[in-house]
VEXDREN-2710 file (C-alpha; in Angstrom, 1 decimal):
% VEXDREN-2710
k/r/px/py/pz
1/UNK/253.4/-13.0/22.5
2/UNK/256.5/-10.8/22.8
3/UNK/256.3/-7.6/24.6
4/UNK/256.4/-4.4/22.6
5/UNK/259.7/-3.0/21.2
6/UNK/259.4/0.1/23.4
7/UNK/258.6/-1.6/26.7
8/UNK/261.3/-4.3/26.2
9/UNK/263.8/-1.6/25.1
10/UNK/263.1/0.6/28.1
11/UNK/263.5/-2.4/30.5
12/UNK/266.7/-3.7/29.0
13/UNK/268.1/-0.2/28.6
14/UNK/267.9/0.3/32.4
15/UNK/269.2/-3.1/33.0
16/UNK/272.0/-2.8/30.5
17/UNK/273.2/0.5/32.1
18/UNK/273.4/-1.2/35.4
19/UNK/275.3/-4.2/34.0
20/UNK/277.9/-1.9/32.4
21/UNK/278.5/-0.1/35.7
22/UNK/280.0/-3.0/37.5
23/UNK/282.6/-4.1/35.1
24/UNK/285.7/-3.1/37.0
25/UNK/288.4/-0.9/35.5
26/UNK/291.2/-3.2/34.5
27/UNK/294.6/-3.0/36.0
28/UNK/297.3/-2.2/33.4
29/UNK/298.8/-5.7/33.5
30/UNK/295.4/-7.3/33.0
31/UNK/294.5/-4.8/30.3
32/UNK/297.7/-5.6/28.5
33/UNK/297.1/-9.3/28.7
34/UNK/293.6/-8.9/27.3
35/UNK/294.9/-6.9/24.5
36/UNK/296.6/-10.1/23.5
37/UNK/293.8/-12.5/24.6
38/UNK/294.0/-16.2/24.9
39/UNK/292.1/-18.1/22.3
40/UNK/288.5/-18.7/23.2
41/UNK/287.3/-22.2/24.0
42/UNK/284.7/-23.8/21.7
43/UNK/281.8/-26.2/22.1
44/UNK/280.3/-28.5/19.5
45/UNK/276.9/-27.7/18.0
46/UNK/275.2/-31.0/18.6
47/UNK/273.3/-31.3/15.3
48/UNK/276.5/-30.9/13.2
49/UNK/279.6/-31.2/15.4
50/UNK/280.8/-27.8/14.3
51/UNK/282.9/-26.0/16.9
52/UNK/281.4/-22.7/18.1
53/UNK/283.3/-20.2/20.3
54/UNK/281.6/-19.9/23.7
55/UNK/281.3/-16.1/24.0
56/UNK/279.7/-13.9/21.4
57/UNK/278.0/-10.5/21.4
58/UNK/274.4/-9.4/21.4
59/UNK/273.4/-6.3/19.4
60/UNK/270.3/-5.1/21.3
61/UNK/270.6/-1.4/22.2
62/UNK/274.3/-1.1/21.6
63/UNK/274.2/-1.6/17.9
64/UNK/271.0/0.5/17.4
65/UNK/273.0/3.7/17.1
66/UNK/273.4/6.3/14.4
67/UNK/276.4/6.3/12.0
68/UNK/278.9/9.0/13.0
69/UNK/277.9/9.0/16.7
70/UNK/280.4/8.3/19.4
71/UNK/278.6/5.1/20.2
72/UNK/278.9/3.9/16.6
73/UNK/282.6/4.8/16.4
74/UNK/283.3/2.5/19.3
75/UNK/281.7/-0.6/17.6
76/UNK/284.6/-1.5/15.3
77/UNK/286.7/-1.9/18.5
78/UNK/284.0/-4.2/19.9
79/UNK/284.3/-6.5/16.9
80/UNK/288.1/-6.2/17.0
81/UNK/288.0/-7.5/20.6
82/UNK/285.6/-10.3/19.7
83/UNK/287.5/-11.6/16.7
84/UNK/290.9/-11.2/18.3
85/UNK/289.8/-13.5/21.1
86/UNK/288.6/-16.1/18.6
87/UNK/284.9/-15.2/19.0
88/UNK/282.5/-15.2/16.0
89/UNK/278.9/-15.2/17.2
90/UNK/276.9/-11.9/16.5
91/UNK/273.2/-12.1/17.4
92/UNK/270.6/-9.6/16.2
93/UNK/267.0/-9.3/15.3
94/UNK/264.6/-7.0/13.3
95/UNK/263.2/-6.1/16.8
96/UNK/266.5/-4.4/17.5
97/UNK/265.7/-1.5/15.1
98/UNK/269.0/-0.5/13.4
99/UNK/271.2/-3.2/14.8
100/UNK/271.1/-5.5/11.8
101/UNK/272.0/-2.7/9.5
102/UNK/274.8/-1.5/11.7
103/UNK/276.2/-5.1/11.9
104/UNK/276.1/-5.4/8.1
105/UNK/277.9/-2.1/7.7
106/UNK/280.6/-2.9/10.2
107/UNK/281.3/-6.3/8.6
108/UNK/281.3/-5.0/5.1
109/UNK/283.8/-2.3/6.0
110/UNK/286.4/-5.0/6.7
111/UNK/288.6/-6.6/4.0
112/UNK/288.5/-9.5/3.9
113/UNK/285.1/-9.9/5.6
114/UNK/285.6/-11.6/8.9
115/UNK/284.3/-15.1/9.6
116/UNK/281.4/-14.0/11.7
117/UNK/278.7/-16.5/12.8
118/UNK/275.6/-14.4/12.0
119/UNK/272.5/-15.1/14.0
120/UNK/269.2/-13.2/13.6
121/UNK/265.5/-13.8/13.9
122/UNK/262.1/-13.6/12.3
123/UNK/259.6/-11.6/14.4
124/UNK/256.2/-11.2/12.7
125/UNK/253.1/-13.2/11.8
126/UNK/252.3/-14.9/8.5
127/UNK/254.3/-16.7/5.9
128/UNK/254.6/-13.9/3.4
129/UNK/255.4/-11.3/6.1
130/UNK/258.0/-13.7/7.6
131/UNK/259.7/-14.2/4.2
132/UNK/259.7/-10.5/3.5
133/UNK/261.2/-9.7/6.9
134/UNK/263.9/-12.4/6.6
135/UNK/264.8/-11.2/3.1
136/UNK/265.2/-7.7/4.5
137/UNK/267.5/-9.1/7.2
138/UNK/269.7/-10.6/4.5
139/UNK/270.0/-7.3/2.8
140/UNK/270.7/-5.3/6.0
141/UNK/273.3/-7.8/7.1
142/UNK/274.8/-7.8/3.6
143/UNK/274.8/-11.6/3.6
144/UNK/273.9/-14.2/1.1
145/UNK/273.5/-16.8/3.8
146/UNK/272.7/-16.5/7.5
147/UNK/274.3/-19.0/9.9
148/UNK/271.3/-19.1/12.3
149/UNK/267.8/-17.9/11.8
150/UNK/265.6/-18.1/14.9
151/UNK/261.9/-17.6/15.5
152/UNK/261.9/-14.7/17.9
153/UNK/259.8/-15.4/21.1
154/UNK/258.0/-18.2/19.3
155/UNK/255.8/-15.8/17.4
156/UNK/254.0/-17.8/14.7
157/UNK/256.6/-20.5/15.1
158/UNK/254.8/-23.2/13.1
159/UNK/254.6/-21.0/10.0
160/UNK/258.2/-19.8/10.1
161/UNK/259.8/-23.1/10.9
162/UNK/258.1/-24.6/7.8
163/UNK/259.8/-21.9/5.7
164/UNK/263.1/-22.2/7.5
165/UNK/263.3/-25.9/6.9
166/UNK/263.0/-25.2/3.2
167/UNK/265.6/-22.5/3.4
168/UNK/268.0/-24.8/5.2
169/UNK/267.6/-27.5/2.5
170/UNK/268.4/-24.8/0.0
171/UNK/271.5/-23.6/1.9
172/UNK/270.1/-20.1/2.6
173/UNK/270.4/-20.7/6.4
174/UNK/272.7/-23.2/8.1
175/UNK/270.9/-23.7/11.3
176/UNK/267.4/-22.9/12.7
177/UNK/266.1/-22.3/16.2
178/UNK/263.7/-20.6/18.5
179/UNK/264.1/-18.0/21.3
180/UNK/262.4/-16.7/24.4
181/UNK/263.4/-14.8/27.5
182/UNK/260.7/-15.3/30.1
183/UNK/260.1/-18.3/32.5
184/UNK/256.3/-18.0/31.9
185/UNK/256.9/-19.2/28.4
186/UNK/258.9/-22.2/29.3
187/UNK/256.0/-24.7/28.9
188/UNK/255.6/-23.6/25.3
189/UNK/259.3/-23.7/24.7
190/UNK/259.4/-27.3/26.1
191/UNK/256.5/-28.3/23.8
192/UNK/258.3/-27.0/20.7
193/UNK/261.6/-28.7/21.7
194/UNK/259.7/-32.0/22.0
195/UNK/257.8/-31.6/18.8
196/UNK/260.3/-30.1/16.4
197/UNK/263.9/-31.1/15.4
198/UNK/265.9/-27.8/16.0
199/UNK/269.5/-26.8/15.9
200/UNK/269.4/-24.0/18.5
201/UNK/267.5/-22.7/21.4
202/UNK/268.1/-19.1/22.7
203/UNK/267.0/-18.7/26.3
204/UNK/267.5/-16.6/29.4
205/UNK/269.8/-18.0/32.1
206/UNK/271.9/-16.3/34.8
207/UNK/273.4/-16.8/38.2
208/UNK/270.2/-15.3/39.7
209/UNK/267.8/-16.6/37.0
210/UNK/268.2/-20.3/37.1
211/UNK/264.6/-21.5/36.3
212/UNK/265.8/-22.9/33.0
213/UNK/267.9/-25.5/34.9
214/UNK/264.8/-27.3/36.0
215/UNK/263.5/-28.6/32.7
216/UNK/264.4/-26.5/29.7
217/UNK/268.2/-26.9/29.7
218/UNK/268.1/-30.7/30.4
219/UNK/265.5/-31.1/27.6
220/UNK/267.6/-29.2/25.1
221/UNK/270.6/-31.3/26.0
222/UNK/268.6/-34.5/25.6
223/UNK/267.3/-33.4/22.3
224/UNK/270.7/-32.4/20.9
225/UNK/269.9/-28.7/20.7
226/UNK/272.6/-26.1/21.1
227/UNK/271.8/-23.3/23.6
228/UNK/272.6/-19.6/23.3
229/UNK/272.1/-17.7/26.5
230/UNK/270.7/-14.2/26.4
231/UNK/270.6/-12.0/29.6
232/UNK/273.5/-13.8/31.2
233/UNK/273.8/-11.0/33.7
234/UNK/270.2/-11.5/34.8
235/UNK/269.0/-8.2/33.4
236/UNK/271.4/-6.1/35.4
237/UNK/270.1/-6.6/39.0
238/UNK/272.6/-9.2/39.8
239/UNK/275.6/-7.0/39.0
240/UNK/274.1/-4.1/40.9
241/UNK/273.9/-6.3/44.0
242/UNK/277.4/-7.5/43.6
243/UNK/278.9/-4.0/43.1
244/UNK/281.5/-3.2/45.8
245/UNK/281.7/-6.8/47.1
246/UNK/285.2/-8.4/47.0
247/UNK/285.6/-11.2/44.5
248/UNK/286.0/-14.7/46.0
249/UNK/289.4/-15.6/47.2
250/UNK/289.8/-18.2/44.4
251/UNK/288.9/-15.7/41.6
252/UNK/292.5/-14.5/40.9
253/UNK/293.7/-18.1/40.6
254/UNK/290.8/-18.9/38.3
255/UNK/291.8/-15.9/36.1
256/UNK/288.7/-13.8/36.9
257/UNK/289.0/-10.0/37.2
258/UNK/285.4/-9.0/37.7
259/UNK/282.0/-10.2/38.8
260/UNK/280.9/-9.9/35.2
261/UNK/283.4/-12.6/34.2
262/UNK/282.3/-14.8/37.0
263/UNK/278.7/-14.4/36.0
264/UNK/279.5/-15.5/32.4
265/UNK/281.6/-18.4/33.6
266/UNK/278.8/-19.6/35.9
267/UNK/276.5/-19.7/32.9
268/UNK/279.1/-21.5/30.8
269/UNK/279.6/-24.0/33.6
270/UNK/276.2/-25.6/32.7
271/UNK/276.8/-28.6/30.4
272/UNK/273.9/-27.7/28.1
273/UNK/275.2/-24.2/27.3
274/UNK/276.9/-23.7/24.0
275/UNK/277.5/-19.9/23.9
276/UNK/276.7/-16.8/25.8
277/UNK/275.9/-13.5/24.0
278/UNK/276.2/-10.6/26.4
279/UNK/275.5/-7.2/24.7
280/UNK/278.1/-4.4/24.9
281/UNK/279.1/-1.3/22.9
282/UNK/282.4/-1.0/24.8
283/UNK/285.6/-2.6/23.4
284/UNK/287.1/-3.1/26.9
285/UNK/284.0/-4.9/28.1
286/UNK/284.0/-7.1/25.0
287/UNK/287.6/-8.0/25.7
288/UNK/286.7/-8.8/29.3
289/UNK/283.7/-10.9/28.3
290/UNK/285.7/-12.7/25.7
291/UNK/288.5/-13.5/28.2
292/UNK/285.8/-15.3/30.3
293/UNK/285.5/-17.7/27.4
294/UNK/289.2/-18.5/27.4
295/UNK/289.5/-19.4/31.1
296/UNK/289.2/-22.9/32.7
297/UNK/285.7/-24.0/33.6
298/UNK/284.5/-23.3/37.1
299/UNK/284.3/-26.2/39.5
300/UNK/281.0/-27.2/40.9
301/UNK/282.1/-26.0/44.3
302/UNK/282.9/-22.6/42.8
303/UNK/279.5/-22.5/41.1
304/UNK/277.7/-23.3/44.3
305/UNK/279.6/-20.6/46.1
306/UNK/278.5/-18.0/43.5
307/UNK/274.9/-19.1/43.9
308/UNK/275.2/-18.6/47.6
309/UNK/276.7/-15.1/47.1
310/UNK/274.0/-14.2/44.6
311/UNK/271.3/-15.1/47.1
END
């Protein structure tokens, strides 16, 4: 079962604040370069072959803000930075309170509406309740079709996957998947991956949270399931520990300007990963995250060095 909205919100709120603190201020030359970002790399969704940009944005906390607030007024710049870099993936959930509505408002305010890859979730029990919640997500997102609908934290997954298969056949959703964020649930995640044909898995994976490497990620790759990574900064503790440490000597040659970029590129270095979705409400951090998706892949030696540094 998923944790409550409040306890998860409080935990990730603390972690997210720590993660933001260790993005380094950008030097003027770097900031200017990221204002005209390189185009983001893409990876194929195995079930269709469609190319998906490798860095998106998560909406937890940062998009759950009131219209007119300073936080809300920064969000158009976040989407500007995402789209300018070639990113498209925006991930949300009914669990994230106002985030779906904010996302829909921001996209509807743009003419023409940008080509966002909209991902959201169903997070309730029962067929009728699931249908009602997903219909509400369509309304809040102001979308007639959702690119990816996921069963959030596997809650009543059998019931919801049956509905989603029908909706996929009808063209209401393009892809279906499941999500989780705790290693204790990996056995159930593996069981569903083995039992059900899925398009996507969303899972936690980070430089200091590599348990998914053992079984989940190889299984997803073997099953032809695309992988979205939530919590790519390990919940914030990783970046707190790295604060103040010098970047590796090879970082500049590799085009990395911060530990946050290196953390994202470590995750993208795993062959099973399709896209990372770090959350942010800061346009500069979005540009920095997106730039990590335009850089060359890290070598295995570089990835091993980062593991050693992370301890």
